[in-house]
N, C-alpha and C positions, 0 to 999 in steps of 0.2 A: 557220593560218597558214602563209606560205610560207620556208621559212630554206636558206641555202648552208651545208653542211655537210660534215664528215669524219669516217666512221664510225672510231671509234678504241675500240669496245669491245663486248662483246656477250654475252647468257648467256641460257639456255633459261628459262623460268618455263611454270607450268603443265604441261601437255598439249602444247599447240600452238603457244603462245606464244615469244616473245623481246622481252628488255627490251635495247635499243640504248642505248649512249654517244656523244653525238653533240656534236662539238665546232663549233659554229657562227660561223657569222660575225657575225649578230644578235644572239645572248646568248649567246655563251660557251658552254660545256657542259651540256648538257640530256641526261635520261634521258627515252627515246621507247618506248612501246610498240609492238610489232608483232604484232596479235592473229592469228592463225591462218597467220603465217608458215612454219609449221613442217610445213604439210599438205601432199600430196604435190602437190594442186593450185594451191597458193598458186604466183603468179609474182611479187609485193610483193620477195620474198625476196631474188630475184638481183640487184636493184640497192639493196641495202642490204650486201654483204660489205664486211668489215671493210678500213678506209685506203683506201675509194672516198670520193671527192669527189662527193656527192650534193644535187641539190638537192628538199629533201624536204618533205611537206606537213603539218602536223600538228593533232589538232583538240583543245582544252584545256578539258577537264572539271574533275569534284571530282577531285586529287592527280594519278597520271600522265598527262601527255598522248598519244593512240593516234596513232600514223602513219594517214595514211588515202591516201597516195601516194608515190610516189619517182620520181625520175630518175636515172639514173647518167651523170655530167657526163665522170668519170674514173676508170675501174678501176685503172688503173696495174698493167696484165696484167703487162708486163717486170719490173719489180720484184716482183711477188707470184711470178714463176718464177723469178726467182733468191734461193735459199736463204740465200744469204752478204749480200746485199741487204737482204733481208725481216728474218733477224737482229739485224741492227743497226737495222733502223727500229723493231722490236717495242723493242729497247731502249729507243730516245731516246723511242716515245712513251712508254712505262712510267714516263720522269722528270715526260714534259711532264703525264700524266695525271697526276702528283704533286702539281705545283705550280701545275696551275691551278685556281680556283674553280668551284663550282658557279654557273651563272646568273649569270657576271661579263662583259660583252663587253670584249672586246681583239683587236681588228680587228688590232692586228699580232703578236698571239703567232697568231693563224689565218691570215695572209699566211706569216711565218716555214711554219709544219708545211706549207702549202700549196706552197710552192715547195720546201719538202726534198725533198717526196714526186716532187714532178715532176722534181727534178736526180736523184734516186736513181733513180726509172724512165729517163731519159735514158742516165743510166749505164748500167745494167742492158741497157737495150736496145742501147749499141753493143757490145756483148761485151767492153769494155776498162775498165771502170770499176771490176773491185774494190781495186785499188790504191789508188783514191781514195775508196771510200766510208766510212772511218773521217775523213778529213781533214773530208767533209761533213758525218758525223752528228756530230760533238765540234765542228764549226762551228757547226752548228746550234743542240746546247744549251747553248755557250758564250752564243750571242748570245739565245736563249731567256730562258736566267736572268738576261742583263744588263736584260730590256724587262720581267721582271718584279720588277726590282730589286734583283737579287743579281748587278752585275757586277763584278768584280776588278780593281782598280786593276793593273795589269802596267809602269807608267811608273813609279812612287812607292814608297818603300817605307812601308809603313802604320803603321812606329811611328816612324820618325823623320826620317818625311816627305822624305830625300835621292832623288835619282835614281837609279833602275834599273842598274847594269851588269855589265857581263858578270862570270860568275863567281862562285860561292858562294851562289846565291840561294837561297831557301825560302819556299813556301805556307804561310801560315797559316789554317786553316778558320775558327780562331775572330775571326783580324782580319780577313777576309775578301780577302785582299791577298797580295803576295810582300814577303817580308821581306829586307833585305841579311845579309850572311854577319855584319856586326859586330854587329845587333840581335838576332840570332837568338840569341845566346847568355843572351838573360833571357828567352826564348819555349820555352815545353814545346808538344810536338803540332804540329811543324811536318815539311814533306816537302820533299826535292828535289826542286826544281825546274830543270832544264837552260834554257840559255839560247836553245835554238831554240824550246821549246816555250814561253817567254815570247813571244818573237816570234810564233808561230803565233798565242796569245791575241791578241794586238795587231793580225795580219791579219784573225782574226776578226770584231773589231768593228768595223772599217772597212771590211769590204767586204760585199756581198751572197751569197748562199749560193751562187748559183749560179757566181758567181766562183771560188768555192773550191775547184769540183771541176778546178780550173788547178792546185792547189798538189800538189807531191811531198813526201811524206814518210813518215820510215822509224818499221818496227816500233817501234823504242823512242821514239822522238815519240810515238806511238799511246798507246803504254803511260804513258807520264809525263804525258800529258793525262788518260789514265782515271783515275790513280790520285788527281791533284790533283782532277777532275772531282768522281769518288764522293767523297771525303773533303768536299769542298767539300757536296754535295748531302745527304750525310747527317748532316752538322752543322745545315743551315739547314732542314732537314724529319726 
C-alpha cells in the first residue's frame, strides 16, 4: 500500500532494523518496520528521516507492516538546520503524538501538521523567523487540540456564560475554558490568563497556521500561553 506520511518518531530494533512511527493522510498513525535500514549499504534510511514528508510503501502481513520503499517529498532541511526551530517542533510533535489515536484517519490533523512544518521551515530559511517560532507553534497546538475535540471557549465564561471582557480573567483546565473574575471565586485550580493571550487564542482559531507567522508576540505572551496550554493538555490526557 502507498501512503502520504510524516515521520514523527523512530527507534532501533534488533541488530539492523528500525521501527518508524508515521502519521499518514490515509490511515492516521501507523507503525512501520524498516528491515535492514541500519546497514551501511542501506539506501532506504535516507528517505526516512524524522520530520520528513514522504511517500511510503508498506506491505501488510501478520502484525507489523514492513516498509518496501520510500520517496522523500520534503525533508524540511532549513528547519532541521535551525536548532531553535527544531526544538519547538519536537515539543509540538510530542503533544501531537500524545493526542492522536493509532490507525485513526484525520485528514485535518495531517494537514495542520504538514502546514506547521512548512511554515517553520520557511521561517528558518528566511533567517528572520526566530521571534515568530513560538506564535506559530502554539497556534498549531491550540488549533490541533480544537480539531480533536478540546477547543477552549475564549469568548464566554465557562461558568456563568457571560461574555469575556478585559481584565481579571482565568483559565480552568477542569472547565476547559476561560472564567471571569467573579466566577473564579467559586473555582479552584485556575491560572491567570492575560487579555492579550485570550486575544491570541481567538486569532489562532480563526486563521490558518501560515497566517500566524505574521503575528508579533512578546515573551510574556508566550509564557502565559505555554502555562495555559500545558495546564490544559496535562488535565485532558
